[in-house]
C-alpha positions in Angstrom: 55.5 35.4 132.5 56.3 39.0 131.7 53.5 41.5 132.6 51.4 38.8 134.2 48.7 39.8 136.8 49.3 38.9 140.4 46.2 37.9 142.0 45.1 37.1 145.5 42.4 34.4 146.3 39.7 37.0 147.0 40.1 38.4 143.4 39.4 35.2 141.6 36.1 33.9 140.4 34.8 30.5 139.6 34.6 29.3 135.9 30.8 28.7 135.9 30.3 32.4 136.4 31.7 32.9 132.9 28.3 31.8 131.6 26.6 34.8 133.3 29.4 37.3 132.5 29.5 36.4 128.7 25.8 36.1 128.3 24.9 39.4 130.1 27.8 41.3 128.3 26.2 40.4 125.1 22.6 41.0 125.8 22.1 44.8 126.1 20.7 47.7 124.1 21.0 46.2 120.6 18.5 43.5 121.2 15.8 46.1 121.4 15.9 46.9 117.6 18.3 44.7 115.8 15.8 42.9 113.7 15.1 45.9 111.3 18.8 46.4 110.5 19.4 42.7 109.7 16.2 42.5 107.7 17.4 45.4 105.5 20.3 43.1 104.4 18.8 39.6 104.4 15.1 40.0 104.2 13.2 37.1 105.6 16.4 35.1 105.7 17.6 37.4 108.6 17.3 34.5 111.0 20.1 32.7 109.0 22.3 35.7 109.5 21.7 35.6 113.2 22.5 31.9 113.3 25.8 32.5 111.4 26.7 35.4 113.6 26.3 33.2 116.7 28.5 30.6 115.1 31.0 33.2 114.4 31.2 34.2 118.1 32.0 30.6 119.1 34.8 30.4 116.5 36.3 33.7 117.6 35.9 32.6 121.2 38.2 29.6 120.4 40.9 31.9 119.0 40.6 34.2 122.1 40.9 31.2 124.5 43.8 29.7 122.5 45.7 33.1 122.7 44.9 33.5 126.5 46.0 29.9 127.2 49.5 30.6 125.8 49.8 33.4 128.4 47.8 31.9 131.3 47.7 34.7 133.9 48.1 37.6 131.4 45.1 39.7 129.9 44.9 41.3 126.6 46.8 44.5 127.6 49.8 42.4 128.9 49.6 40.2 125.8 49.9 43.4 123.6 53.1 44.4 125.4 54.7 41.0 125.1 53.8 40.5 121.5 54.3 44.0 120.1 56.7 45.4 122.6 56.2 48.4 124.9 55.4 51.3 122.6 53.2 49.6 120.0 51.7 47.3 122.6 50.7 50.4 124.6 49.3 52.1 121.5 47.1 49.0 121.0 46.0 49.2 124.6 44.9 52.7 124.2 42.8 51.8 121.1 41.2 49.0 123.2 40.6 51.4 126.1 38.8 53.7 123.6 36.9 50.8 122.3 35.5 49.8 125.7 34.8 53.5 126.5 32.9 53.7 123.1 30.9 50.5 123.9 30.1 52.0 127.4 28.9 55.2 125.9 26.9 53.6 123.2 24.9 51.5 125.6 24.3 54.5 127.9 23.3 56.9 125.3 21.0 54.3 123.4 19.2 53.4 126.5 18.5 57.0 127.5 17.0 57.6 124.1 14.8 54.5 124.5 13.5 55.7 127.8 12.9 59.3 126.5 11.0 57.9 123.6 8.9 55.2 125.3 8.4 56.4 128.8 9.5 59.8 129.8 9.6 62.1 126.7 10.3 65.1 128.8 13.0 63.7 130.9 16.3 65.7 130.7 19.2 63.7 129.3 21.6 65.0 131.9 19.4 63.8 134.7 19.1 60.2 133.5 22.8 60.1 132.4 23.8 61.2 135.9 21.5 58.7 137.7 22.8 55.8 135.6 26.4 56.8 136.1 26.0 57.1 139.8 24.6 53.6 139.9 27.5 52.3 137.7 30.0 54.1 139.9 28.5 52.5 143.2 28.7 49.1 141.5 32.2 49.5 140.1 33.8 50.6 143.3 32.7 47.3 144.9 35.3 45.5 142.8 35.2 42.6 140.4 33.1 40.3 142.4 30.3 42.8 142.9 30.3 43.4 139.1 30.1 39.5 138.5 27.3 39.4 141.1 25.4 42.1 139.2 25.8 39.9 136.0 24.4 36.9 137.8 21.4 38.7 139.2 20.8 40.5 136.0 20.3 37.1 134.3 18.2 35.6 136.9 15.9 38.5 137.6 15.5 39.4 133.9 15.0 35.9 132.2 11.3 36.1 132.8 11.0 38.9 130.2 11.8 36.9 127.3 9.1 34.2 127.7 6.6 37.2 127.4 7.5 37.1 123.7 5.2 34.0 123.5 2.2 36.3 123.4 2.9 37.5 119.8 3.2 33.9 118.6 -0.5 33.4 118.3 -0.6 36.0 115.5 2.6 34.3 113.8 2.5 33.7 110.1 5.0 31.0 109.4 4.8 31.4 105.6 6.7 34.6 106.0 9.9 32.6 106.4 9.4 30.9 102.9 11.1 30.5 100.6 14.2 29.8 102.7 17.6 31.1 101.1 15.9 33.4 98.8 18.4 36.0 99.7 21.7 35.8 98.0 24.8 34.9 100.1 26.2 38.4 100.0 23.0 39.7 101.6 23.0 37.0 104.4 26.7 37.8 105.1 26.1 41.4 105.2 23.4 40.8 107.8 26.0 38.8 109.7 28.2 41.8 109.8 25.3 44.0 110.8 24.9 41.8 113.9 28.0 43.1 115.2 26.6 45.9 117.2 24.1 43.5 118.9 26.2 40.6 119.6 29.6 42.0 120.8 30.4 42.0 124.4 31.9 38.5 124.6 35.5 40.1 124.1 35.3 40.9 127.8 36.8 37.4 127.9 40.3 39.0 127.0 40.3 40.9 130.3 38.5 38.7 132.7 40.0 35.3 131.9 43.2 35.7 134.1 40.7 36.1 137.2 39.2 32.8 136.5 40.1 30.2 139.3 39.6 26.9 137.6 40.5 27.7 134.0 40.2 24.2 132.6 36.4 24.4 133.1 36.2 27.8 131.4 35.8 26.7 127.8 32.4 24.8 128.6 30.8 27.8 130.3 31.9 30.3 127.8 30.4 28.5 124.9 27.2 27.8 127.0 26.9 31.5 127.4 27.4 32.2 123.7 24.8 29.5 122.8 22.3 31.0 125.2 22.7 34.4 123.6 22.5 33.0 120.1 19.3 31.0 120.9 17.6 34.2 122.4 18.5 36.3 119.4 17.3 33.6 117.1 14.0 33.1 118.8 13.4 36.9 118.9 14.3 37.2 115.2 11.8 34.3 114.1 9.0 35.6 116.1 9.6 39.2 114.7 9.8 37.8 111.1 6.5 36.0 111.4 4.7 38.7 113.3 5.6 41.8 111.3 5.2 42.2 107.5 8.3 43.3 105.7 7.1 46.7 105.2 6.2 47.0 108.8 9.5 45.8 110.0 11.4 48.3 108.0 9.7 51.1 109.6 9.8 49.6 113.3 12.9 51.0 115.1 12.6 49.0 118.2 10.9 45.8 117.2 11.4 43.9 120.3 9.8 46.6 122.3 6.8 46.7 119.9 6.4 43.0 120.6 6.1 43.7 124.3 3.6 46.3 123.5 0.9 43.6 122.7 1.4 41.8 125.9 -1.7 42.5 128.1 -2.5 41.6 131.8 -5.6 42.4 133.7 -3.5 44.6 136.0 -0.9 46.0 133.5 -2.2 47.8 130.4 1.2 49.0 129.0 3.5 46.1 129.6 6.3 47.7 127.4 6.8 50.5 130.1 7.7 47.7 132.5 10.0 46.1 130.0 11.8 49.5 129.2 12.3 50.3 132.9 13.4 46.8 133.7 15.9 46.9 130.9 18.1 49.0 133.2 19.0 45.8 135.1 20.0 44.2 131.7 22.3 46.9 130.5 23.9 47.4 133.9 26.3 44.4 133.4 27.2 46.0 130.0 28.3 49.2 131.6 30.1 47.8 134.5 32.0 45.2 132.6 33.1 47.8 129.8 34.0 50.3 132.6 36.2 47.7 134.3 37.9 46.6 131.2 38.8 50.2 130.4 40.1 50.7 133.9 42.3 47.6 133.7 43.9 48.9 130.6 44.4 52.5 131.8 46.1 51.0 134.9 48.7 49.4 132.6 49.6 52.9 131.3 49.4 55.2 134.2 49.2 54.7 138.0 45.6 55.8 138.8 43.3 54.6 141.7 39.9 53.1 140.8 38.0 55.8 142.5 39.8 58.7 140.7 39.5 56.8 137.3 35.8 56.0 137.6 34.9 59.7 138.4 37.1 61.1 135.5 35.6 58.6 133.1 32.1 59.2 134.3 32.5 63.0 133.9 33.9 62.5 130.2 30.9 60.2 129.5 28.4 62.6 131.0 29.7 65.4 128.8 29.6 63.2 125.7 26.0 62.1 126.4 25.0 65.8 126.2 26.7 66.5 123.1 24.9 63.7 121.0 21.3 64.8 121.3 19.4 63.8 118.0 18.6 60.4 116.6 20.7 60.9 113.4 23.7 61.8 115.6 23.2 58.6 117.8 22.8 56.5 114.6 25.9 57.9 113.1 27.9 57.1 116.1 26.4 53.5 116.3 27.4 52.9 112.7 30.8 54.0 113.3 31.3 52.1 116.4 29.7 48.9 114.8 32.3 49.1 112.0 35.2 49.5 114.5 33.8 46.8 116.6 33.6 44.3 113.7 37.4 44.4 113.1 38.3 44.5 116.9 36.1 41.7 117.9 35.8 39.5 114.8 39.1 40.1 112.7 41.7 41.1 115.3 41.6 38.0 117.6 42.6 35.8 114.6 45.5 38.0 113.9 46.6 38.2 117.4 46.6 34.5 117.9 48.6 34.0 114.8 51.2 36.5 116.0 51.3 35.1 119.5 52.0 31.6 118.2 54.6 32.9 116.1 56.4 34.9 118.8 56.2 31.8 121.1 57.9 29.6 118.4 60.5 32.3 117.6 61.3 32.5 121.3 61.5 28.6 121.7 63.9 28.4 118.7 66.0 31.3 120.1 66.4 29.5 123.5 67.3 26.2 121.8 70.1 28.0 119.7 71.4 29.7 122.9 
């Protein structure tokens, strides 16, 4: 196949690891405060928006898989070149590289803001950005298997955080969910779209699929990862809606962290400090996977080593993190990124699948005529 990736056995991963990759790519910075955004659109039916958004990820994943199965050992960047030709294909590759870079920057800058707001208000942005980037550089230079290993341990070591949300459940008011479907369908669908910033990340499948060893088992683990993410977001949304009043929720920027703040132990007074600091382990797979995806695309365009790329990339991100200083600036970037991500993640895969199928049929007919 044209532009296919040549792999050695040491570069491949087992299909069951896709569960951890997909799940940890989705769980990141958005989970800390997505409830307020969805509530503004769908009110107390926001949990329905979360459920529909989760369903949408399964549908889009099917289109992604079908497209990838046509090409087998090719990733999104090679598919672009095959479907659209060299020039248009490379232009689309550049757009996708910028998207991955934007996702990386969004996760990094938002996490720095959370740490500065909740734990270290006097911490300089440059210091924390440099520290995080050095950790990411160290992980990235280990290769794909190290990045996948980080995803696995991120899931295993951080899953204990979410049962802590059982503490607010004793203050739940289930009547806050009633009446169901009071919001109109446009509000619920608007809430689904607003979930984009929170639930993206599974599009990493486009780049990592060729590296999967036993592809016949990939589908099951991908959908299990998506299901796990959906269930976590749904549970957090239900707890939030039944704990906060509507007025409180509209004024709470990081609702999930606020829920952690009521968790009390005899030996820990401010549990949310632990949660915020531990969240670095949760966002690390996000950063590494998006960085790796951007590198794979850049290597399609220019000959560049991984070491040189990661240092140049990190320098650009470091400078950008110093430019965006205020909350309104970060919010503006998040809003623009979310709008772009919606079309790239939820609309474009359907278009690409249709074009890939059409191209394959056209080629087969041409070969029959010849």
